[in-house]
C-alpha positions as CSV (number, residue, x, y, z in Angstrom):
1,X,-26.9,24.6,68.2
2,X,-25.1,21.4,68.6
3,X,-28.0,19.5,67.2
4,X,-27.9,21.6,64.0
5,X,-24.2,20.9,63.4
6,X,-24.8,17.2,64.1
7,X,-27.5,17.2,61.4
8,X,-25.2,18.9,58.9
9,X,-22.4,16.3,59.4
10,X,-24.9,13.5,59.0
11,X,-26.1,14.6,55.6
12,X,-24.8,12.0,52.9
13,X,-22.2,13.5,50.6
14,X,-24.2,12.2,47.6
15,X,-27.1,14.4,48.6
16,X,-25.1,17.7,48.4
17,X,-25.4,19.7,45.2
18,X,-22.9,22.0,43.5
19,X,-23.5,25.7,44.1
20,X,-24.9,26.3,40.6
21,X,-27.2,23.3,40.6
22,X,-31.0,23.5,40.9
23,X,-32.5,22.5,44.2
24,X,-33.7,18.9,43.9
25,X,-35.9,17.3,46.6
26,X,-33.7,15.2,48.8
27,X,-34.7,12.9,51.6
28,X,-31.7,13.4,54.0
29,X,-33.3,11.3,56.7
30,X,-33.2,8.1,54.5
31,X,-30.2,6.1,55.7
32,X,-30.4,3.9,52.6
33,X,-30.7,6.1,49.5
34,X,-32.2,4.5,46.3
35,X,-29.0,5.3,44.3
36,X,-25.4,4.7,45.4
37,X,-22.0,4.8,44.0
38,X,-22.5,7.3,41.1
39,X,-19.5,7.1,38.8
40,X,-18.2,7.6,35.3
41,X,-17.1,4.8,33.0
42,X,-15.0,6.6,30.4
43,X,-14.2,3.5,28.3
44,X,-17.9,2.8,27.8
45,X,-18.8,6.5,27.9
46,X,-21.4,5.9,30.6
47,X,-22.6,7.6,33.7
48,X,-23.7,4.7,35.9
49,X,-24.7,3.9,39.5
50,X,-26.0,1.2,41.8
51,X,-29.8,1.0,42.2
52,X,-31.1,0.0,45.7
53,X,-34.7,1.5,45.9
54,X,-38.0,1.5,44.2
55,X,-37.4,3.9,41.3
56,X,-39.2,3.9,38.0
57,X,-37.6,6.9,36.1
58,X,-34.3,8.8,36.4
59,X,-33.2,11.8,34.5
60,X,-29.5,12.7,33.8
61,X,-28.1,16.3,33.8
62,X,-24.9,17.8,32.4
63,X,-24.0,21.1,34.1
64,X,-27.6,21.4,35.5
65,X,-29.2,20.9,32.0
66,X,-31.4,17.9,31.4
67,X,-29.6,15.6,29.0
68,X,-31.4,12.2,28.7
69,X,-33.5,9.6,30.6
70,X,-31.6,6.7,32.2
71,X,-31.5,3.4,30.3
72,X,-32.7,0.4,32.4
73,X,-32.7,2.9,35.3
74,X,-29.0,2.1,35.8
75,X,-27.0,4.3,33.4
76,X,-26.9,7.2,30.9
77,X,-24.8,7.2,27.8
78,X,-22.5,10.2,27.4
79,X,-21.3,10.2,23.8
80,X,-19.2,13.3,24.2
81,X,-17.0,13.3,27.3
82,X,-15.4,16.6,27.8
83,X,-11.7,16.9,28.9
84,X,-12.7,19.8,31.1
85,X,-14.2,19.4,34.6
86,X,-18.0,18.9,34.2
87,X,-20.8,18.4,36.7
88,X,-22.8,15.2,36.0
89,X,-25.9,14.7,38.1
90,X,-29.0,12.4,38.2
91,X,-32.5,13.0,39.6
92,X,-35.3,10.6,40.4
93,X,-38.3,11.8,38.6
94,X,-40.7,8.9,39.4
95,X,-40.3,7.2,42.7
96,X,-38.5,8.1,45.9
97,X,-37.2,11.7,45.6
98,X,-33.5,11.8,45.3
99,X,-30.6,13.4,43.4
100,X,-26.8,13.2,43.5
101,X,-23.9,14.4,41.4
102,X,-20.2,14.0,40.6
103,X,-17.5,16.0,38.8
104,X,-15.5,14.4,35.9
105,X,-12.7,14.5,35.2
106,X,-11.0,15.6,38.4
107,X,-9.5,19.0,38.4
108,X,-5.7,18.8,37.9
109,X,-3.5,21.8,37.6
110,X,-4.3,25.5,37.5
111,X,-7.3,26.1,35.2
112,X,-5.8,29.5,34.3
113,X,-2.8,27.8,32.8
114,X,-4.9,26.2,30.1
115,X,-5.0,27.6,26.6
116,X,-7.6,30.4,26.3
117,X,-9.9,31.7,23.5
118,X,-9.6,28.6,21.4
119,X,-11.1,29.4,18.0
120,X,-11.2,27.4,14.7
121,X,-12.3,28.2,11.2
122,X,-12.2,26.7,7.7
123,X,-11.0,29.1,5.0
124,X,-9.8,29.2,1.4
125,X,-11.5,25.9,0.6
126,X,-8.7,23.6,1.7
127,X,-7.4,25.0,5.0
128,X,-8.4,24.8,8.7
129,X,-6.8,27.1,11.2
130,X,-7.1,27.1,15.0
131,X,-5.7,29.8,17.3
132,X,-5.5,30.3,21.0
133,X,-3.8,32.4,23.7
134,X,-1.4,31.3,26.3
135,X,-3.0,30.9,29.7
136,X,-2.7,33.9,32.0
137,X,-1.1,31.9,34.7
138,X,0.7,29.4,32.6
139,X,4.3,28.6,33.6
140,X,7.1,29.9,31.4
141,X,7.9,26.5,29.8
142,X,4.4,25.7,28.9
143,X,3.8,24.1,25.5
144,X,0.5,23.4,23.8
145,X,-0.5,20.7,21.2
146,X,-3.7,20.5,19.2
147,X,-5.7,17.5,18.0
148,X,-8.8,17.0,15.9
149,X,-11.3,14.3,16.9
150,X,-14.3,13.0,15.0
151,X,-17.0,12.5,17.6
152,X,-18.6,9.7,15.6
153,X,-15.6,7.6,14.7
154,X,-13.3,9.0,17.5
155,X,-10.5,9.1,14.9
156,X,-7.9,11.7,15.9
157,X,-5.5,13.9,13.8
158,X,-2.6,15.7,15.4
159,X,-1.5,19.2,14.1
160,X,1.4,19.1,11.7
161,X,2.1,22.8,11.3
162,X,2.3,25.2,14.3
163,X,3.0,28.9,14.6
164,X,4.7,29.9,17.8
165,X,4.9,33.2,19.7
166,X,8.1,35.0,20.7
167,X,8.7,32.6,23.6
168,X,8.4,29.6,21.3
169,X,4.9,28.6,22.7
170,X,2.5,27.2,20.1
171,X,-0.4,29.6,19.6
172,X,-1.8,28.5,16.2
173,X,-2.2,25.4,14.1
174,X,-3.0,24.9,10.4
175,X,-4.3,21.8,8.6
176,X,-3.9,21.4,4.9
177,X,-6.0,19.3,2.5
178,X,-9.0,19.0,4.8
179,X,-11.1,17.2,2.2
180,X,-10.3,14.0,4.1
181,X,-12.1,15.3,7.2
182,X,-15.6,14.3,8.0
183,X,-18.7,16.6,7.9
184,X,-19.7,15.2,11.3
185,X,-19.2,16.9,14.7
186,X,-15.5,17.6,15.3
187,X,-13.8,18.3,18.6
188,X,-10.8,20.7,18.7
189,X,-8.6,19.7,21.7
190,X,-5.6,21.6,23.1
191,X,-3.4,19.8,25.7
192,X,-0.7,21.6,27.7
193,X,2.6,20.3,29.1
194,X,5.1,21.7,31.6
195,X,8.0,20.3,33.5
196,X,6.8,21.6,36.8
197,X,3.0,21.3,36.8
198,X,0.0,19.8,35.1
199,X,-1.8,21.9,32.5
200,X,-5.5,21.4,32.0
201,X,-6.9,21.0,28.5
202,X,-9.1,23.3,26.5
203,X,-11.6,22.3,23.9
204,X,-14.4,23.3,21.6
205,X,-16.5,21.3,19.1
206,X,-18.6,22.1,16.0
207,X,-19.4,21.0,12.5
208,X,-16.9,22.1,9.9
209,X,-19.7,23.4,7.7
210,X,-20.7,25.8,10.4
211,X,-17.3,27.3,10.9
212,X,-16.3,27.7,7.2
213,X,-15.6,31.1,5.9
214,X,-16.6,30.7,2.2
215,X,-14.1,31.8,-0.5
216,X,-15.1,34.4,-3.0
217,X,-17.1,33.0,-6.0
218,X,-15.0,32.1,-9.1
219,X,-16.4,33.8,-12.2
220,X,-16.4,31.1,-14.9
221,X,-18.0,32.9,-17.9
222,X,-19.3,36.4,-18.8
223,X,-20.3,38.3,-21.9
224,X,-22.8,40.9,-23.1
225,X,-24.0,42.9,-26.1
226,X,-26.4,45.8,-26.6
227,X,-29.5,43.9,-25.4
228,X,-28.2,41.2,-23.0
229,X,-25.7,40.6,-20.2
230,X,-24.8,37.2,-18.8
231,X,-22.4,36.2,-15.9
232,X,-21.9,32.8,-14.3
233,X,-19.9,31.8,-11.3
234,X,-18.9,28.7,-9.3
235,X,-18.4,28.0,-5.5
236,X,-15.9,25.6,-4.0
237,X,-16.4,23.9,-0.6
238,X,-15.8,20.5,0.9
239,X,-18.5,20.9,3.5
240,X,-21.2,23.1,2.1
241,X,-23.3,22.7,-1.1
242,X,-26.3,25.1,-0.5
243,X,-25.4,28.7,-1.1
244,X,-27.0,32.1,-1.1
245,X,-25.5,35.0,-3.1
246,X,-25.5,38.7,-2.8
247,X,-24.8,40.9,-5.9
248,X,-23.6,44.5,-5.9
249,X,-24.6,46.1,-9.2
250,X,-23.7,49.5,-10.4
251,X,-24.9,50.9,-13.7
252,X,-22.7,53.6,-15.1
253,X,-22.2,56.4,-12.5
254,X,-25.4,55.6,-10.6
255,X,-25.4,54.4,-7.0
256,X,-24.7,50.7,-6.6
257,X,-27.6,48.5,-5.3
258,X,-27.6,45.0,-3.8
259,X,-29.7,42.0,-4.7
260,X,-29.9,38.5,-3.0
261,X,-30.4,35.4,-5.2
262,X,-30.0,31.6,-4.9
263,X,-29.0,30.9,-8.6
264,X,-25.3,31.0,-9.6
265,X,-25.7,33.3,-12.6
266,X,-26.9,36.8,-13.5
267,X,-28.9,38.0,-16.5
268,X,-29.7,41.6,-17.4
269,X,-31.7,43.0,-20.3
270,X,-30.6,46.2,-22.1
271,X,-27.6,46.5,-19.8
272,X,-25.4,49.3,-21.0
273,X,-22.3,49.8,-18.8
274,X,-22.2,47.8,-15.6
275,X,-19.9,46.9,-12.7
276,X,-20.9,43.7,-10.9
277,X,-19.5,41.9,-7.8
278,X,-20.8,38.8,-6.0
279,X,-20.3,37.1,-2.6
280,X,-21.8,34.1,-0.9
281,X,-22.7,32.5,2.4
282,X,-24.1,29.1,3.5
283,X,-27.8,29.2,3.0
284,X,-28.4,26.6,5.8
285,X,-26.8,28.7,8.5
286,X,-27.4,32.1,6.9
287,X,-29.2,33.5,10.0
288,X,-25.9,33.8,11.9
289,X,-23.1,33.2,9.5
290,X,-21.5,36.3,7.8
291,X,-21.1,36.9,4.1
292,X,-17.8,35.8,2.5
293,X,-15.5,38.1,0.6
294,X,-16.5,39.9,-2.6
295,X,-15.3,38.6,-6.0
296,X,-13.1,40.7,-8.3
297,X,-15.3,43.4,-9.8
298,X,-16.5,42.5,-13.3
299,X,-16.8,45.5,-15.7
300,X,-19.2,45.3,-18.7
301,X,-19.4,47.7,-21.6
302,X,-22.5,46.4,-23.3
303,X,-22.9,48.8,-26.3
304,X,-23.7,48.2,-29.9
305,X,-21.1,46.1,-31.6
306,X,-19.7,44.8,-28.3
307,X,-17.7,41.6,-28.7
308,X,-19.3,38.3,-28.1
309,X,-17.2,35.8,-26.0
310,X,-14.4,34.1,-27.9
311,X,-16.1,30.6,-27.7
312,X,-19.3,32.0,-29.2
313,X,-17.4,33.8,-32.0
314,X,-15.5,30.7,-32.9
315,X,-18.7,28.7,-33.0
316,X,-20.4,31.1,-35.3
317,X,-17.4,31.2,-37.7
318,X,-17.3,27.5,-37.8
319,X,-21.0,27.3,-38.6
320,X,-20.7,29.9,-41.3
321,X,-17.8,28.0,-42.9
322,X,-19.5,24.6,-42.8
323,X,-22.9,25.6,-44.0
324,X,-21.9,26.7,-47.6
325,X,-19.6,23.7,-47.8
326,X,-22.4,21.4,-46.9
327,X,-24.7,22.9,-49.5
328,X,-22.0,22.5,-52.2
329,X,-21.5,18.9,-51.3
330,X,-25.2,18.2,-51.4
331,X,-25.6,19.8,-54.9
332,X,-22.6,17.9,-56.3
333,X,-24.0,14.6,-54.9
334,X,-27.3,15.2,-56.6
335,X,-25.6,16.0,-59.9
336,X,-23.5,12.9,-59.8
337,X,-26.5,10.7,-59.0
338,X,-28.3,12.2,-62.0
339,X,-25.5,11.3,-64.3
340,X,-24.9,7.8,-62.9
341,X,-28.6,6.9,-62.9
342,X,-30.4,9.0,-65.6
343,X,-34.2,8.6,-65.7
344,X,-35.6,5.9,-68.0
345,X,-38.1,7.2,-70.6
346,X,-41.6,5.8,-70.4
347,X,-43.8,4.8,-73.4
348,X,-47.3,6.3,-73.9
349,X,-50.2,4.0,-73.3
350,X,-52.2,4.2,-76.6
351,X,-55.2,2.6,-75.1
352,X,-56.1,5.2,-72.4
353,X,-54.0,8.0,-73.8
354,X,-52.0,8.4,-70.6
355,X,-48.3,8.1,-69.7
356,X,-47.1,5.2,-67.6
357,X,-46.3,6.4,-64.0
358,X,-47.5,9.9,-65.0
359,X,-44.0,11.0,-66.0
360,X,-42.5,11.8,-69.4
361,X,-39.2,12.8,-70.8
362,X,-38.4,14.9,-73.9
363,X,-36.5,12.9,-76.5
364,X,-34.9,14.7,-79.3
365,X,-33.6,12.2,-81.9
366,X,-31.4,14.8,-83.5
367,X,-29.5,15.6,-80.2
368,X,-26.2,13.9,-79.7
369,X,-26.1,11.5,-76.9
370,X,-23.1,10.2,-74.9
371,X,-24.7,6.7,-75.0
372,X,-25.8,5.3,-78.4
373,X,-28.2,2.5,-78.3
374,X,-28.6,0.7,-81.7
375,X,-32.1,-0.5,-82.6
376,X,-32.1,-4.2,-83.0
377,X,-35.8,-4.8,-83.7
378,X,-38.9,-2.7,-84.1
379,X,-42.4,-4.2,-83.6
380,X,-45.4,-2.5,-85.0
381,X,-48.6,-2.9,-83.1
382,X,-51.8,-2.5,-85.0
383,X,-54.6,-0.2,-83.8
384,X,-57.8,-1.7,-82.4
């Protein structure tokens, strides 16, 4: 029995695994393990170690899930360091079997004092809201503050508008004019403070496009007559540009039916009386994102004599006015040109009996003319 306890105490600490970790092969008899001094370098965002053995390949794990292969067998890059306690481990996959792990950062404070149920969503085009609940074991004077962080540029934005509960503890934050934010992965971080104890952080991360609740489509134009119905709409979003639409169409008193389309307009032939609504969702993540809200119902009474849209009516009136005016101006121009440049009469060719240029003009010597041309000389040509 004493030998068993002695063996337990002689096991290197680096060879022990967290309870939820997979069982890696470990050579506990090796007094000189191939990897020593496993540590996190937060400034360089690296999980690194000292290599002492013949090892050709090492795999890095985060919370027991394979993450990446080691670079130069001496470190793994960790681009997204969590503020919450996380298990980081490495395993030799080619070479002397060995594995070890660390936790980073160290646990400080009561985990049940941290903000709970942190949830963020984009809504109404220009707004981002995050909400959370006070930790179940948080002290009475706890206060929470939220930050956004771009995980590519590491730029941070503090919350500028909070909503507090009855005790004055911040439980919600709203950002305005989010068009300045990036489409890249974003971290939402809630830190806690208290005068008597340390408060652990809470965090979540996602792309803003994935957490956006799309606003209802904006109807930009609509009209119909007895034979044709047309409706067009427009979507607004800073992070999405690929949409899928669902129409709810009801003809008269019949049961409404739904139709999914990808184009931002609706056309119906021989419509009659209709009520139409439309809503949208992101086509890229449509397999799990819900539909947005419905637009305001659009009522169409498409009977004979139904009015055309105002812009089309004005256009037809303008064309109807300009067309006769244009014809009158064209006729007047032709008349003026005839008076300014009357046709010159041509003489008959007595040799071949034809008119020069094939054109003639009737000349009545008895008719008064506005232009009198006195005859100066007449030359008589003899016949041949």
